Every structure is written in structure tokens, then in C-alpha cells.
N, C-alpha and C positions, 0 to 999 in steps of 0.2 A: 195683429201678429201677421208680420212679413210673407210672404209668397215662401223666400228661403227656407222658413222653420214649417209652413204648414202647405201641404202638398191642394193645391185648388181649395182649401180651408174651406174644406165641405164638413157636415153635420154628421156625424154617425146616429146610430139607433138610439145609443143613451145618451144623445146630445154633448158629444165630445167630437174634437175637430177629428181631421187624418193629416196622421205623417208617414212620411217616407222614410227608407231607412238612412237615405244620403243625408237627407234634413236632422234626421233625430243625431247622424253622427256628426253633423255639422253644429249642432248643438254641442254637444257635450264633449267636444273634442275629441271622440274617438276613430280608432281604426277600422276603418269598412271592409270587411270581410263578405266579398257574394254578391246578390244580385240589391244595386242601390233602388229598385224602383219600386217595392216591395210595399207595401204601405198599408199601415195600421191603424185603427181607431179606438185602440181600448188596452189597458195592462191587466196579464192574470200571470198565473205560476205557471211551471212550467207544466206540469201534467193536467192543465183544464187550459190550456189557450187553445186558441183556431186561429187558422192561417192570417185572421184580422188583427191580431195579438200580439202585444209587445211585453218581453218576459224576461228573466233576467240571471244569472248561473255568478254567484259569489261565495259557493265553497265545493268543496272535491261530494260534500256526502248527496250533493241533488245532481252528482253525473249521471246516474242510473235516467232519472228523469228528463236526462235533454237528451238521452238518446232515440227517445221515443215521442219526445215533443212536436205537436204540429204549430207551433207557433212560428209566428211570418219571421218575426226579428227578436233576437236576444241581443242582449249585452253582455259581455263574460269579460272576467279578469285577466289578465297577462296571463296570468298561471294556468288557465283553463281554455284558452284561446282555442286550442288543436285537439278537443275533447273531440270524441266522433259522435256524429247526430245529425238529421235530415236538415237541419234548422236551411233555409236559403241563404240569410242573413244573418253575418256578426258582426259584432262593433265592440273592439275590444276594446276596455277602458283601465285603469286601476285599481278605481275605486265603482263596483256595479252602485251599490248602494247611493251612493252618491250622486252618480248618475242618473237612475232612475227619479231620483227625490229633483233632479233640474227637469226630465222628462214631465215629469205630471201635470204640473198646471201648464204646459201646451196642451199636454192634450185634452186636459180637464178642468176648463177655463173658468174662472170662480166668474159668477154671476156679479154684476155692479151693486153696489148697496142702496136700500131704499132713502132716502131722504124726507123727512117732513115729519108732521105729526099726523097720529092716524085720530080721526073725529073721535072716534072711542075713548082713545087715552085721555086721561085728568093729570093736569099739572096743578102742582100748588103757590100759595105766595112767594114773590123773590126768588123763581127757579131762575136759572142761568143757563141759556142754552148758547152753542159756541157754534160753527158755522157747517153748516151740511149732517146737524141731527137726525136721527130718526129716532121713535118711538112709537113700536106696536098698540097693534091694538086691545082696547083692555088695560092695557099697563098703567100704573100710579107713580106718579113722580110724585116726592113730598116738596114741602115748605123749602126753601132756601137750600135746594140741590142745585148742585155746578156738575154741567154736564159739557165738557172739552168739548175743539171741533174734532168732527167724523165718529162721534160715538154714534152707538147703533145699538138701539134698547128693542131685543122682539117682544112676540104678544105677551099678554099674563106676567107684565114680569110686576115686582112690587119696590120701589125705592123707596128708601126710609128720610125723613129730616134731615137736612144739611150735609148729605152723604155727595162725596165728591167723585165724578169718574175722569179719568185722563184721558187724551186725544186718542183716537182710533180705537179705542176699546169698545169691546163686540158684548152682549147679551143675550146669549141666545132663551128662548120663551121658557116662561115661568122661572126667571131667577128671582130672590128676593135679597135684597140688600137692607140690614137694618142700619136706622141710624150711626152714626160713628164709624160707617166703613169709608175707607178710602184705597182708591181703585189709582195704579200707576198708567201710563200708557201703554197701547197696544196689547192691554190686559183681555181675554177668551175666557168668557165665564158659561159651561154649557148647561143646559136646561135642572134645574132643580136644583143647581149649588144654591146651598143658605150659607151668608156670610155676615159678621156681626152679631151669629145669638149669643145670647149668656151660655157664660161656662155651666158647669155642673159644679157649684158649689155651695154648701150647707152645712151651718153651726149645728150640732142638737143641744138647746138651750131648753129648759124649763119643758121638760118631754114632748119637742118636735124637731124636726128638721128646719130651722130657721136660714133663710135664703140668703147668701152674700149678694150683697149687692154690684152689678159689672159696670162700671163706669170708665174701662177704658176704652179704645180703638182695636178697630180693625182693620190692620193697613197693609194692601197688596201693593207691591212694588211693580217699574215697567218690567213686560212682557210674559207675565206670568199666567197658565194656562190651568184652569180649574175645569177638572170631568164631572160629568153627571152628576147629580144627587152626592157632591163631597158637600163636606162642613166648614168651617172654621168659625170658634167661637171670636167673641170681643174680649179684652182685656179684662180683668177685674180692677185692678188699680194702677194696670202695666198695661201695656197694649200688646197684644197680638200682631206678629210682624210674619209676613212672608218675602223671602227676599227676589230679588230681582232675575229674571232668566229662569227662575223653578218651574217646573212642569209638575201636576196633580193631577192622577188618574181618576178615575173613577169612584165611589163610595169611600173617597177616605174621608178620616178624621181629626180633627187638628185642634187641640183646646185650649182653654187662655192659657194668657200669657207665655205660648210657645213662641219661640223664635227660631223660623227654619232661614237658614242664609241663603246667599247664592247658588244658583245652576244645582240645583238638587233636582229629585229624583224621586218621586213620593208613588209607588205603585198602588194597584187596585187593592181596598182595604184592609191600608195604613191606619192603625190609630196612633195617635199622639198624645199624652194625657200634659197636663197641665203644667205651665214651669220646664219642661223640657227644654233644650237646647241641641236645634241641629245646623250645625257649621258648615260654611258652604261646601257646593260639590258632593254631597253625601247620596248613597241611592239607598233607598230602601224597597227592599222587592216586596210582594205581595204577602200580605197579610201579619206582617211586621205589626209588631205589639211592643211599645215604646212608652217605660212609667215615666212617674212626674218627676223634675226635680233635679234630673239627669243630664248629661251632654254625651251626643255623640263627635267625636271630634272632624276637622275636614277632610272629605273624600273618604272618609271610613264610606266600607260598603258591608248590608245588612241584609243576609239571605233571607229568604221567603219564609214566610211561618214562625221565622224568631222573635224570641219574648226578651228584649231588654229591660234590664233590671240596675242594670249600675254603667258607668261612665263606659264609653267606646274612645282608646287611646285616635289620633287622627292616621289616617291612610290605611288601618286594617280594615280587613273583612271578617264579620262574625256570621257564627249559625248555633241552629240549637235553639233549645229549651233548657234550662235559662240559654240565654246566647255565651258564646265563649266565642275565640279565636279562633276560625273556621279547622284549620286543620287541627286543632286540640279537639272541636265537637265534632270530628269524623273518628279519631280515635275511642272514644267515649261508647260514641254508637257502634261501632264495630264490636269493641267489649261486651256490648248489652247484647249483639245478637248473637255472641259467643253463650252466655249463661245460660239456656236450654239444655245445649247438650253438656255444658257443666257438673248441670244438675242430675241429670239426667243419669249423668255417670258416678255422681257423689250417692242416689240413691241406689246403685247397684255394689258400689263397695259397702254401703252401708249392710243392703241384705246380703252381703257375702260373709259377713264377719261372724265369727263364731261364738 
């Protein structure tokens, strides 16, 4: 990092670099108001920031927190630039969230990725390793696996036979990829992710549940990130596909034959049943449940804890259980809340009858 971005390039108590207010303003193209020499070592919310922290103010809801904040530097939106407060250095930008995103790598530089094969790792026959590949301690790489350039495999990972992992992908510790899994480039899998597991498919025959063999693949396209302890099943006779740029939170389950489109967001504890279709740009908030064999149209938004049992048109916002268009769900909920009072009134009328 150049001196223009990092004042003295010093290392803080948490291993971060130091930046001056002036350097931050130049980095994000903001207007500096106040002291340019103020130095910060980290990022913190307004109410917990110290004089050595950078914070930000993006919405009027948090204006009271600014008035009493001890932050050294605050990034503020243009609309809130003149809000009273004791912070000595302000940097005015159009989009504070985007500005903070640009500053974080400068304050918290990432460690260089390890390279090489740990002595305790096990590699099968016919493994193909690209340039700069790293395989961590006690990881197992099956026969005929292909790891492209810059792939990093953490400790205690298990990679099944024939798996392909695209360039610059990262597997954190304790990730399992069953055979038939294919990852694109720059995929990030957090600890406990399980990809390519058999789907939940059985046929009741001769007095028992007979397992349906799953022979499809689990395909994860470029730039996908999957959070800790999430699972994606392989296809039964089709493939399960996660589209490019999609981000999946922790504790999400995607069943067999599901197709998730590009640039979708699946929040924590979402569950998607078999053969569902989630088209490009959809957002499924926390604990959404999606029934099998239905389609959620491109750009649709499903509110938290909704239960989706039928197709959702593209671009619409649905909520509730069972899920329905959001405004309709709000009206239904409002009517439901009126029922106790209506029942009491009805009971009184019945009691007053001669």
C-alpha cells in the first residue's frame, strides 16, 4: 500500500493499518470537512467507536448516535453532512456504504494465501494441480480431481473423485465435496459446506422406502459464495445448479434438481425443495420455505418466514404463510388481528339476546 493511502503504514493492535482522514478522503473521492491528520486504525459503529475508529452515517435514523459519537472519522452522506456532532473529521460522499466497502481492504489487508501441499494431506491418483494451489492439513483429494490455478483448500476438507474446482476458488476448513461436484472460478465455500450430497428421494415399494439413485451433478458457477453449514444436493437424473454471482448465507438447504439463477440472494435457513426454479436476481429472506416443482420468477422478493407453495410471478414481492402478494398478505394479517375483538362483540350480542 502506498504512503498516500496509509499514514506511516503502521500496524494497529488488531493487526490493521493506520489511515489518516486525508488519506481516506483521497481513497474514496470524498470531501473532507475538519482535521485531515486524524488517524484511525479500525471501523466501528457510531455508538461504540473510539477516537481511533472510522464510522459512518448513512441514514437519518442514526443521527442521534452521531451527536454523542467518539469516532475519529465519520463518512457521511451528502444529505446528512451538516448534522451536529463532536466528530472532528467528516468525509462527505454520495454512498457511504460503498465508501466503507472501499476503505475496509485498506484498513484490514488480507493475508497472502498459502501455497503448497501440507505433508499430512492425501492426494489420489491422477490429481491435476494448477499453479499456486494450496491443500491444507489432513485434507483428502480424491482420484482425478482437478484444482485450477490459485485454488486454496483449507484443513480437514474432503474432495471426492472427479471433482473440478475453478481458478482462485477458496474452500475454508472442513468443506466436503462429493463426487460429481463442479465449481467455477472464484467460488468461496465456508466451513461445513457440503456439496453434491444425495437428495431426499425414495419410492415406497414392497413395504419399504427404496432409495432413488442420484446420478446428476452439483454445479456451482463463477463468483458464488456459500455460507457455513449450508448444503446443496446433487441432481437425481438432472443437475442441481447454482448460478453465477449468487450468494448463499449460512444454514441454507438446496435440494436435488433445483436451479438457482444468477445474482440471487438466499438468506439464513432458507430451504428449497426438489426441482424448484429460482430465476435470476431473486431474493429469499431468512427462513423462507419453497415447495418443490414451482418457479419463482426473475427479480422476485420473498419476505422472511414465507412459505411458498405456488409459482411467483417475476418482479413481485410476496410474504406470509402461505405466501401471497405482500400487500394482500398485510391485509389478511390486519383482518386476522381484528378477529378477537369481533368474537368478543359477537359473544356479547349473543348473551344479550332475549
